[in-house]
C-alpha positions in Angstrom: 2.5 1.5 -22.0 6.1 0.5 -22.1 7.9 -0.4 -18.8 9.8 3.0 -19.2 6.5 5.0 -18.8 6.0 3.4 -15.3 7.7 5.3 -12.6 8.9 2.5 -10.3 7.8 3.1 -6.5 5.3 5.9 -7.5 1.7 5.5 -6.6 -0.9 8.0 -7.9 -3.8 8.5 -5.4 -6.4 8.9 -8.1 -5.4 5.6 -10.1 -6.8 2.0 -9.8 -4.2 -0.6 -9.8 -4.5 -4.5 -10.4 -2.8 -6.5 -7.8 -0.2 -7.3 -10.3 0.3 -3.8 -11.6 0.6 -2.7 -8.0 3.2 -5.3 -6.9 5.3 -4.5 -10.1 5.1 -0.7 -9.5 6.3 -0.9 -6.0 8.5 -4.0 -6.5 7.0 -5.9 -3.5 6.5 -9.6 -3.3 3.3 -11.6 -2.9 4.1 -12.0 1.0 4.7 -8.3 1.5 1.3 -7.7 0.0 -0.5 -10.3 2.2 1.0 -8.7 5.2 -0.1 -5.3 4.3 -3.6 -6.7 3.5 -3.6 -8.3 7.0 -2.6 -5.1 8.4 -5.6 -3.3 7.1 -4.8 -2.4 3.4 -8.0 -2.1 1.3 -8.4 -4.4 -1.5 -11.6 -4.3 -3.7 -12.7 -7.2 -6.0 -14.6 -7.1 -9.3 -15.2 -10.3 -11.1 -12.5 -12.2 -9.1 -9.9 -9.4 -9.9 -8.3 -7.4 -7.2 -7.6 -3.7 -7.2 -6.0 -1.4 -5.0 -7.0 2.4 -5.1 -3.8 4.6 -4.8 -5.4 6.8 -2.1 -5.9 3.6 -0.1 -2.3 2.7 -0.2 -1.2 6.0 0.8 -3.6 6.2 3.7 -2.4 2.7 4.7 1.3 3.9 4.7 0.6 7.1 6.6 -1.5 5.3 9.3 1.1 2.6 9.6 3.8 5.1 10.1 1.8 6.9 12.8 1.0 3.7 14.6 4.6 2.6 14.4 6.1 5.8 15.8 6.5 5.5 19.7 5.8 8.4 21.7 8.3 8.8 24.8 6.4 8.2 28.1 6.8 10.2 31.1 8.2 8.8 34.3 6.5 10.1 37.4 7.8 9.0 40.9 
């Protein structure tokens, strides 16, 4: 696969990505990935190699956006 075959920023929910390929695909740094992992992104390991399932990333993004949206509170007197 050449670099032109890879759609920058696109994660397929049915694909399994190595950590290196995942970071390259999204254009994110090691520290950004570490922060996502601390916040709940699931990473699976096999033979000391880390993998991220595309559907886990999508679920992480959706759940993060739900938790970061602030609902207006009603004020009662």
